[in-house]
Backbone as ProteinMPNN parsed JSONL, in Angstrom:
{"seq_chain_A": "MEVFLSDTSLRQAAQGGAPAFVEAVAQAIEQAAGGGLTAHVLEVLSPQQTTLLAYRALRGELMEGGWVQLIHNGWGPFFFRNPFAKAMRLWGVDGLASMVGKAHKLYSRLHEPIEADCTDEEFMALYEQFPQFDALDDEFVEREEEFTRSVGLWVDAHLDQFVKIV", "coords_chain_A": {"N_chain_A": [[-18.697, 5.016, -9.264], [-20.424, 5.514, -12.5], [-19.771, 4.213, -15.248], [-19.807, 3.909, -18.723], [-19.413, 1.839, -22.222], [-19.751, 1.468, -24.71], [-20.939, -1.236, -26.334], [-19.392, -3.26, -29.448], [-17.679, -1.59, -28.867], [-16.921, -3.483, -26.892], [-15.992, -5.278, -27.414], [-15.429, -5.904, -29.704], [-12.539, -4.861, -28.919], [-11.884, -6.72, -27.236], [-11.488, -9.091, -29.351], [-8.664, -8.207, -29.797], [-7.914, -9.453, -27.875], [-6.361, -9.36, -24.968], [-5.17, -7.987, -23.823], [-5.592, -6.279, -25.162], [-8.363, -6.09, -24.986], [-8.395, -5.687, -22.062], [-7.554, -2.773, -20.941], [-9.394, -1.49, -23.736], [-10.958, -1.764, -21.405], [-10.13, -0.315, -19.224], [-9.73, 1.99, -20.353], [-11.763, 4.057, -20.283], [-13.133, 3.622, -17.415], [-11.134, 4.779, -17.15], [-11.654, 7.534, -18.53], [-14.206, 7.968, -18.372], [-13.308, 9.04, -15.255], [-11.981, 11.131, -15.164], [-9.566, 11.052, -15.76], [-5.882, 9.571, -14.826], [-4.392, 7.97, -11.89], [-5.567, 9.974, -9.974], [-5.522, 11.296, -6.466], [-7.914, 12.081, -6.892], [-9.985, 10.863, -8.375], [-9.511, 8.208, -7.287], [-11.199, 8.545, -5.123], [-14.028, 8.517, -6.199], [-13.676, 6.545, -7.589], [-15.076, 2.639, -8.362], [-13.685, 0.185, -5.633], [-12.733, -2.056, -7.341], [-12.252, -0.978, -9.949], [-10.406, 0.689, -9.261], [-8.743, -0.891, -8.592], [-8.08, -2.389, -11.385], [-7.229, 0.399, -13.093], [-5.189, 0.468, -11.927], [-3.445, -2.365, -12.474], [-2.949, -1.659, -14.175], [-1.339, 0.65, -14.602], [1.12, -0.62, -13.272], [2.279, -2.849, -14.858], [2.403, -1.04, -17.33], [4.596, 0.271, -15.862], [6.881, -1.573, -15.584], [6.66, -3.496, -17.337], [8.375, -1.397, -19.146], [9.98, 0.309, -17.342], [10.279, -1.307, -15.232], [11.224, -2.548, -11.609], [12.422, -0.203, -10.672], [12.279, 1.51, -11.359], [9.338, 2.276, -11.331], [9.223, 2.641, -8.417], [11.275, 4.613, -8.121], [9.375, 6.637, -9.499], [8.219, 6.84, -8.192], [5.435, 5.105, -7.619], [5.298, 3.057, -5.743], [4.875, 3.406, -2.678], [2.304, 3.519, -2.994], [1.445, 1.407, -4.414], [2.56, -0.769, -2.919], [2.076, -0.386, 0.449], [-0.744, -0.396, -0.06], [-4.065, -2.869, -0.263], [-2.965, -3.888, -3.033], [-1.92, -6.327, -3.539], [-2.859, -8.589, -2.099], [-6.122, -8.246, -4.098], [-4.906, -9.021, -5.631], [-4.846, -11.526, -5.402], [-7.477, -12.126, -5.275], [-8.208, -12.288, -7.41], [-7.238, -14.297, -8.193], [-4.768, -13.944, -9.557], [-3.156, -14.538, -8.915], [0.277, -15.5, -9.069], [1.567, -13.066, -9.599], [0.703, -11.946, -7.163], [1.961, -12.421, -5.507], [5.21, -11.598, -6.368], [4.171, -8.913, -6.191], [4.618, -8.691, -3.887], [7.245, -10.389, -2.797], [9.261, -8.23, -4.473], [7.041, -5.84, -2.711], [9.395, -6.295, 0.302], [12.392, -6.174, -0.407], [11.815, -3.481, -1.863], [11.204, -1.814, 1.496], [13.528, -1.985, 2.492], [15.068, -0.527, 0.458], [14.206, 1.49, -0.415], [14.4, 4.685, -0.074], [17.258, 5.159, -1.576], [16.094, 5.549, -4.047], [14.041, 6.656, -4.403], [14.968, 9.447, -4.405], [15.083, 12.413, -5.97], [17.289, 13.126, -9.361], [19.876, 13.231, -11.765], [18.904, 12.264, -15.282], [20.933, 10.067, -16.028], [22.505, 9.926, -13.23], [20.007, 8.435, -11.848], [19.636, 6.471, -14.338], [21.764, 4.509, -13.513], [20.69, 3.976, -11.093], [20.164, 0.64, -11.875], [22.178, -0.494, -12.04], [22.61, 0.449, -9.509], [21.029, -1.073, -7.171], [20.162, -3.547, -8.338], [19.79, -6.281, -7.551], [16.437, -6.004, -7.91], [16.389, -7.009, -11.053], [15.493, -10.436, -11.086], [12.646, -10.144, -10.717], [11.814, -7.961, -12.511], [12.643, -9.827, -15.079], [11.353, -11.862, -14.51], [8.201, -10.643, -14.883], [8.732, -9.787, -16.843], [8.624, -11.473, -18.714], [6.183, -13.26, -18.243], [3.634, -11.095, -18.422], [2.113, -11.496, -20.182], [0.875, -14.067, -19.394], [-0.221, -12.784, -16.828], [-2.021, -10.523, -17.846], [-3.668, -11.537, -19.395], [-4.934, -12.769, -16.988], [-5.75, -10.898, -15.473], [-7.902, -9.909, -17.295], [-9.869, -11.735, -18.287], [-11.167, -11.787, -14.948], [-11.583, -9.28, -15.298], [-13.943, -10.038, -17.175], [-15.402, -12.05, -16.045], [-16.732, -10.261, -14.43], [-17.395, -7.821, -15.013], [-20.075, -6.093, -14.35], [-18.957, -4.827, -12.152], [-17.553, -2.823, -14.25], [-17.687, -1.435, -15.764], [-20.848, -0.479, -17.218], [-22.41, -1.441, -20.478], [-23.166, -0.518, -22.78]], "CA_chain_A": [[-18.583, 6.463, -10.824], [-21.203, 4.677, -13.579], [-19.014, 4.188, -16.661], [-19.949, 3.314, -20.371], [-18.126, 1.766, -22.987], [-20.208, 0.411, -26.221], [-20.576, -3.269, -26.648], [-19.274, -2.316, -30.318], [-16.105, -1.496, -28.28], [-15.597, -3.749, -25.964], [-15.978, -6.361, -28.83], [-13.661, -4.206, -31.234], [-11.396, -5.054, -28.062], [-12.404, -8.992, -27.116], [-11.541, -10.525, -30.4], [-7.368, -7.805, -30.418], [-6.845, -10.681, -26.723], [-6.296, -9.886, -23.252], [-4.677, -6.625, -23.365], [-7.293, -4.102, -25.881], [-9.559, -5.27, -23.78], [-8.195, -4.673, -20.628], [-6.583, -1.925, -22.672], [-10.612, -0.766, -23.516], [-12.649, -1.661, -20.531], [-9.436, 0.9, -18.661], [-9.824, 3.363, -20.657], [-13.364, 3.718, -19.922], [-12.595, 4.178, -15.952], [-10.159, 6.821, -16.537], [-12.367, 8.769, -19.118], [-15.504, 8.603, -17.485], [-12.923, 9.606, -13.761], [-11.615, 12.981, -15.889], [-8.101, 11.191, -15.125], [-5.128, 8.56, -14.238], [-4.862, 7.244, -10.371], [-4.905, 10.967, -8.73], [-6.778, 11.873, -5.501], [-9.592, 12.979, -7.01], [-10.048, 9.957, -9.403], [-9.609, 7.196, -6.437], [-12.373, 8.764, -4.694], [-14.728, 8.708, -7.095], [-14.042, 4.692, -8.596], [-14.737, 2.068, -6.833], [-11.972, -0.304, -5.582], [-12.387, -2.717, -8.366], [-11.592, 0.236, -11.603], [-9.102, 1.152, -8.338], [-7.532, -1.847, -9.244], [-7.506, -2.227, -12.688], [-6.355, 1.101, -13.595], [-3.641, 0.029, -10.345], [-2.55, -3.419, -12.824], [-2.175, -1.026, -15.717], [-0.737, 1.485, -13.905], [2.259, -1.427, -12.749], [2.223, -3.429, -15.478], [3.31, 0.23, -17.788], [6.559, 0.634, -15.366], [7.085, -2.578, -15.086], [7.465, -3.024, -18.72], [9.381, -0.344, -19.664], [10.924, 0.527, -16.891], [11.266, -1.907, -14.493], [10.817, -2.021, -10.269], [13.535, 0.667, -9.637], [11.225, 2.315, -12.877], [8.156, 2.231, -10.37], [9.743, 2.98, -7.483], [11.42, 6.341, -8.245], [8.429, 7.914, -10.443], [6.867, 7.755, -7.255], [5.096, 4.553, -7.673], [5.979, 1.864, -4.097], [3.518, 3.752, -2.072], [0.552, 3.267, -3.725], [1.18, -0.668, -4.813], [3.592, -1.592, -0.993], [1.442, 0.142, 1.816], [-1.929, -0.644, 0.01], [-3.791, -4.009, -1.222], [-3.472, -4.268, -3.923], [-1.127, -6.995, -3.989], [-4.605, -9.077, -1.994], [-6.829, -7.377, -4.931], [-4.12, -9.511, -7.682], [-5.194, -12.937, -5.141], [-8.159, -12.562, -4.803], [-8.316, -12.208, -8.59], [-6.587, -15.468, -8.928], [-3.238, -13.707, -10.126], [-1.349, -15.596, -7.595], [2.526, -15.021, -9.205], [1.401, -11.269, -9.598], [0.072, -10.808, -6.116], [3.199, -13.25, -4.307], [5.91, -11.045, -6.415], [4.605, -7.326, -5.625], [5.737, -9.24, -2.359], [8.141, -10.478, -3.083], [9.559, -7.05, -4.428], [7.801, -5.735, -1.743], [10.674, -6.447, 0.928], [12.585, -5.758, -0.574], [12.105, -1.872, -1.394], [10.877, -1.516, 2.38], [15.208, -1.992, 2.681], [16.325, 0.084, -0.535], [13.583, 2.665, -1.684], [15.361, 5.286, -0.078], [17.572, 5.632, -2.529], [15.261, 4.936, -5.546], [12.768, 8.013, -4.665], [14.904, 10.154, -4.636], [15.508, 13.009, -7.203], [18.098, 12.358, -9.504], [19.301, 13.576, -12.936], [18.478, 11.085, -16.322], [21.877, 9.334, -15.885], [21.603, 8.508, -12.124], [18.647, 7.786, -12.854], [20.327, 4.647, -14.772], [22.361, 4.015, -12.739], [19.689, 2.854, -10.53], [20.396, -0.281, -12.531], [23.351, -1.068, -11.336], [23.526, -0.043, -7.456], [20.24, -1.839, -7.545], [20.73, -4.891, -8.823], [18.303, -7.234, -6.81], [15.356, -6.372, -8.426], [16.661, -7.807, -11.962], [14.579, -10.926, -11.282], [11.943, -9.335, -10.078], [12.284, -7.428, -13.73], [12.01, -10.462, -16.221], [10.381, -12.562, -14.107], [7.334, -10.578, -14.735], [8.43, -9.752, -18.798], [8.583, -13.737, -19.336], [5.345, -13.484, -17.444], [3.241, -10.456, -18.479], [0.373, -12.501, -21.137], [0.118, -14.691, -18.426], [-1.312, -11.812, -15.62], [-3.203, -9.468, -18.541], [-5.035, -12.641, -19.93], [-5.809, -14.096, -16.023], [-6.57, -10.399, -15.366], [-8.9, -9.989, -18.001], [-10.646, -13.336, -17.735], [-11.886, -11.211, -14.151], [-12.694, -8.364, -15.711], [-15.154, -9.738, -17.809], [-16.017, -12.832, -15.564], [-16.626, -9.233, -13.006], [-17.496, -6.752, -15.625], [-21.014, -5.479, -13.546], [-18.13, -4.038, -11.491], [-16.185, -2.05, -13.829], [-18.623, -0.613, -16.603], [-22.864, -0.723, -17.795], [-21.93, -1.204, -20.99], [-24.485, 0.533, -23.534]], "C_chain_A": [[-19.585, 4.648, -12.042], [-20.06, 5.19, -14.747], [-19.636, 3.267, -17.639], [-19.972, 2.678, -21.163], [-19.186, 0.47, -24.246], [-19.894, -1.386, -26.255], [-20.17, -3.524, -27.946], [-17.854, -2.602, -30.106], [-15.753, -2.129, -27.789], [-15.478, -5.252, -27.169], [-15.534, -6.576, -29.353], [-12.128, -5.271, -29.537], [-10.713, -6.176, -27.233], [-11.583, -9.129, -28.213], [-9.143, -9.579, -30.591], [-6.606, -8.329, -29.259], [-6.403, -9.76, -25.828], [-5.677, -8.386, -23.787], [-5.196, -5.412, -23.918], [-8.187, -4.67, -25.339], [-9.833, -5.59, -22.982], [-8.046, -3.616, -20.657], [-8.654, -0.758, -22.622], [-11.514, -0.679, -21.916], [-11.321, -0.566, -19.363], [-9.166, 2.017, -18.747], [-10.517, 3.957, -20.658], [-13.361, 4.619, -19.122], [-12.485, 5.298, -16.815], [-11.396, 7.668, -18.111], [-13.477, 9.504, -18.596], [-15.111, 9.324, -15.813], [-11.9, 11.158, -13.958], [-10.233, 11.982, -15.298], [-7.014, 10.16, -15.044], [-5.778, 8.182, -13.253], [-4.061, 8.514, -9.135], [-6.045, 10.612, -7.669], [-7.677, 11.524, -5.914], [-10.481, 10.9, -7.342], [-9.888, 8.291, -7.949], [-11.132, 7.769, -5.436], [-13.399, 9.081, -4.547], [-14.892, 6.506, -7.521], [-14.119, 4.305, -7.836], [-13.526, 0.399, -6.806], [-12.11, -1.906, -6.863], [-11.77, -2.193, -10.119], [-10.51, 1.063, -10.529], [-7.818, 0.305, -8.844], [-6.789, -1.602, -10.91], [-6.45, -0.834, -13.4], [-4.139, 0.584, -12.696], [-2.139, -0.841, -11.891], [-2.515, -2.353, -14.22], [-1.272, 0.022, -16.242], [1.544, 1.372, -13.682], [2.177, -1.988, -13.938], [2.339, -2.57, -16.783], [4.575, 0.361, -17.565], [6.506, -0.09, -15.584], [7.33, -3.173, -16.204], [8.015, -2.235, -19.861], [10.508, 0.064, -18.842], [11.315, -0.426, -15.419], [10.549, -1.77, -13.032], [11.341, -0.694, -10.118], [12.718, 2.144, -10.214], [9.773, 3.345, -11.536], [8.101, 2.979, -9.497], [10.423, 4.349, -7.774], [10.224, 7.173, -9.08], [7.324, 8.064, -9.547], [5.447, 6.173, -6.822], [4.475, 3.699, -6.394], [4.686, 2.235, -3.149], [2.386, 3.441, -2.238], [0.808, 1.287, -4.176], [1.627, -1.62, -3.401], [3.222, -1.458, -0.217], [-0.865, 0.083, 1.171], [-2.273, -2.075, -0.774], [-3.849, -4.438, -2.028], [-3.452, -5.965, -4.384], [-2.584, -8.585, -3.126], [-4.536, -9.276, -3.49], [-6.047, -8.3, -5.746], [-5.017, -11.17, -6.525], [-6.534, -13.457, -5.538], [-8.828, -12.416, -6.465], [-8.147, -12.993, -9.311], [-5.089, -15.048, -9.317], [-1.88, -13.807, -8.401], [-0.227, -15.603, -7.812], [2.357, -13.306, -9.387], [1.333, -11.356, -8.347], [1.615, -12.052, -4.954], [4.582, -12.275, -5.077], [5.415, -9.618, -6.486], [5.1, -7.853, -3.863], [6.504, -8.762, -2.055], [10.002, -8.356, -3.891], [8.942, -5.097, -3.413], [8.6, -5.014, -1.071], [11.886, -6.01, 0.13], [12.841, -3.103, -0.739], [11.911, -0.85, 0.295], [12.06, -1.042, 2.889], [15.835, -1.063, 1.725], [15.562, 1.14, -1.177], [14.388, 4.221, -1.235], [16.096, 5.75, -1.308], [17.111, 6.478, -4.169], [15.049, 6.323, -5.765], [13.436, 9.033, -4.686], [15.355, 10.907, -5.984], [16.842, 13.24, -7.772], [18.464, 13.097, -11.522], [19.465, 12.504, -13.776], [19.657, 9.846, -15.988], [22.335, 8.836, -14.54], [20.954, 7.863, -12.075], [19.023, 6.071, -13.174], [21.328, 4.021, -14.182], [22.388, 3.229, -12.313], [20.069, 1.281, -10.189], [20.97, -1.534, -11.755], [23.476, -1.278, -9.99], [21.739, -1.302, -7.076], [19.716, -3.081, -8.103], [19.533, -6.492, -9.13], [16.877, -7.088, -7.507], [15.291, -6.866, -9.9], [16.084, -8.537, -11.881], [13.307, -11.08, -11.413], [10.89, -9.304, -11.94], [11.808, -8.805, -15.065], [11.249, -11.259, -15.24], [8.174, -11.881, -15.37], [7.161, -10.039, -16.411], [7.947, -11.209, -18.537], [6.908, -13.719, -18.911], [3.44, -12.648, -17.432], [1.529, -11.321, -19.152], [-0.292, -13.051, -19.931], [-0.588, -13.808, -17.029], [-2.044, -11.001, -16.179], [-4.076, -10.886, -18.581], [-4.884, -12.421, -18.514], [-6.354, -12.29, -15.494], [-7.643, -9.774, -15.721], [-9.639, -10.786, -18.341], [-11.738, -12.206, -16.406], [-12.223, -10.218, -14.391], [-13.925, -8.765, -16.331], [-15.616, -11.21, -17.55], [-17.022, -11.644, -14.05], [-17.758, -8.01, -14.466], [-19.257, -5.731, -15.378], [-20.088, -4.626, -13.283], [-17.738, -3.472, -12.475], [-16.691, -1.33, -14.538], [-19.923, -0.856, -16.671], [-21.766, -0.903, -19.611], [-23.781, -1.501, -21.722], [-24.574, -0.308, -25.397]], "O_chain_A": [[-19.376, 3.441, -12.161], [-19.666, 6.335, -14.968], [-19.927, 2.092, -17.419], [-21.193, 2.568, -21.27], [-19.218, -0.747, -24.427], [-19.004, -2.235, -26.211], [-20.722, -4.617, -28.069], [-17.079, -3.361, -30.687], [-14.529, -2.164, -27.665], [-14.501, -5.978, -27.351], [-15.09, -7.698, -29.595], [-11.182, -6.056, -29.6], [-9.588, -6.414, -26.792], [-10.487, -9.416, -27.731], [-8.347, -10.19, -31.304], [-5.398, -8.147, -29.109], [-5.653, -9.102, -26.55], [-6.639, -7.854, -24.342], [-5.282, -4.237, -23.563], [-9.112, -3.919, -25.03], [-10.983, -5.881, -22.654], [-8.996, -3.245, -19.968], [-9.006, 0.17, -21.894], [-12.345, 0.122, -21.488], [-11.997, 0.03, -18.524], [-8.677, 2.855, -17.988], [-10.119, 4.992, -21.194], [-13.472, 5.828, -19.329], [-13.197, 6.252, -17.128], [-11.487, 8.876, -17.893], [-13.758, 10.687, -18.405], [-15.954, 9.925, -15.147], [-11.357, 11.911, -13.148], [-9.897, 12.332, -14.166], [-7.712, 9.267, -15.524], [-6.992, 7.994, -13.176], [-3.159, 8.507, -8.298], [-7.07, 9.95, -7.831], [-8.366, 10.641, -5.403], [-11.194, 10.149, -6.676], [-10.548, 7.314, -8.301], [-12.035, 6.952, -5.257], [-13.945, 9.631, -3.591], [-15.794, 5.675, -7.629], [-13.734, 4.691, -6.732], [-12.879, -0.163, -7.69], [-11.149, -2.675, -6.877], [-11.169, -2.778, -11.02], [-9.845, 2.0, -10.971], [-6.672, 0.53, -9.234], [-5.784, -1.081, -11.394], [-5.37, -0.943, -13.981], [-2.922, 0.499, -12.862], [-1.001, -0.511, -12.227], [-1.857, -2.658, -15.215], [-0.74, 0.303, -17.316], [2.514, 2.126, -13.767], [1.663, -1.018, -14.494], [2.402, -3.368, -17.718], [5.492, 0.508, -18.373], [5.593, 0.022, -16.403], [8.505, -3.541, -16.218], [8.058, -2.42, -21.077], [11.663, 0.194, -19.248], [12.324, -0.295, -14.726], [9.517, -1.103, -12.953], [10.686, 0.043, -9.383], [12.603, 3.28, -9.753], [9.548, 4.504, -11.187], [7.286, 3.899, -9.429], [9.677, 5.284, -7.484], [10.332, 8.393, -9.206], [6.265, 8.69, -9.596], [4.684, 6.282, -5.862], [3.272, 3.721, -6.135], [3.722, 1.498, -2.944], [1.567, 3.086, -1.39], [0.094, 0.29, -4.06], [1.21, -2.707, -3.002], [3.661, -2.271, 0.597], [-1.862, 0.409, 1.816], [-1.495, -2.58, -1.583], [-4.61, -5.387, -2.214], [-4.23, -6.644, -5.053], [-3.035, -9.432, -3.897], [-3.706, -9.913, -4.139], [-6.6, -8.447, -6.836], [-5.831, -11.821, -7.179], [-6.833, -14.579, -5.948], [-10.055, -12.462, -6.56], [-8.453, -13.031, -10.502], [-4.25, -15.949, -9.36], [-0.932, -13.524, -7.67], [0.535, -15.71, -6.851], [3.3, -12.531, -9.223], [2.208, -10.577, -7.969], [1.805, -12.088, -3.738], [5.344, -12.078, -4.13], [6.31, -8.883, -6.903], [5.794, -7.303, -3.008], [6.822, -7.709, -1.503], [11.113, -7.901, -3.617], [9.512, -4.01, -3.313], [8.827, -3.815, -1.231], [12.135, -4.888, 0.574], [13.429, -2.153, -0.223], [12.262, 0.322, 0.428], [12.083, -0.022, 3.577], [16.994, -0.711, 1.945], [15.945, 1.694, -2.207], [14.948, 4.838, -2.141], [15.623, 6.638, -2.017], [17.513, 7.369, -4.917], [15.47, 7.05, -6.665], [12.727, 9.985, -5.01], [15.868, 10.306, -6.927], [17.707, 13.552, -6.954], [17.568, 13.358, -12.325], [20.145, 11.6, -13.291], [19.235, 8.725, -15.706], [22.581, 7.637, -14.407], [21.103, 6.65, -12.227], [18.814, 5.007, -12.592], [21.646, 2.877, -14.506], [23.07, 2.207, -12.385], [20.234, 0.731, -9.1], [20.669, -2.618, -11.254], [23.954, -2.205, -9.336], [21.952, -2.449, -6.682], [18.499, -3.264, -8.141], [18.974, -7.178, -9.985], [16.205, -8.112, -7.637], [14.152, -7.211, -10.217], [15.195, -8.197, -12.661], [12.794, -11.971, -12.09], [9.979, -9.989, -12.405], [10.825, -8.698, -15.798], [10.057, -11.053, -15.471], [7.418, -12.494, -16.123], [6.127, -9.898, -17.064], [6.877, -11.705, -18.181], [6.357, -14.533, -19.651], [2.433, -13.099, -16.886], [0.411, -11.55, -18.693], [-1.409, -12.8, -19.48], [-1.451, -14.346, -16.335], [-2.885, -10.479, -15.447], [-5.014, -11.151, -17.829], [-4.464, -11.264, -18.565], [-7.507, -12.321, -15.065], [-8.358, -9.158, -14.93], [-10.453, -10.196, -19.051], [-12.863, -11.849, -16.755], [-13.258, -9.864, -13.826], [-14.935, -8.079, -16.17], [-16.164, -11.787, -18.489], [-17.681, -12.062, -13.097], [-18.938, -7.71, -14.285], [-19.545, -4.819, -16.152], [-20.088, -3.594, -13.954], [-16.783, -2.964, -11.887], [-16.366, -0.174, -14.266], [-20.184, -1.775, -15.896], [-20.611, -0.497, -19.738], [-24.815, -2.119, -21.466], [-25.364, 0.129, -26.235]]}, "name": "protein", "num_of_chains": 1, "seq": "MEVFLSDTSLRQAAQGGAPAFVEAVAQAIEQAAGGGLTAHVLEVLSPQQTTLLAYRALRGELMEGGWVQLIHNGWGPFFFRNPFAKAMRLWGVDGLASMVGKAHKLYSRLHEPIEADCTDEEFMALYEQFPQFDALDDEFVEREEEFTRSVGLWVDAHLDQFVKIV"}
């Protein structure tokens, strides 16, 4: 899918650092596709564009509520049954690829009770029931800037695979 982004918008975003740059490109892709990571959107986006939107979704979930939230909100199959970790490795974000691999091992054993419907109170109790994810949550928060910077560098170096600058 062709996605257009103005040179001015891109330059302004780049001045805000990697998070703003990544967000500007991801927003342009999402708007052109007509929404977030739905089945329809996955059909019209390139693998590179899909991976960027996936990183954005992963970052949002992990910064807000960690791996338990990501899994409970239904993202487990998307991240653990697709080549997201491989894509991160190809993009040079090896630390995140490794972390996704570690989370995948936990997900494989623990996902069913985490994915179950529950009340808000029961959801909050999941964090106590599954402390196995705590170290990965902490590591992501500590390394998020590094990961986002690496993603931003990849996107910048391969910008024509994501957007057309107008």
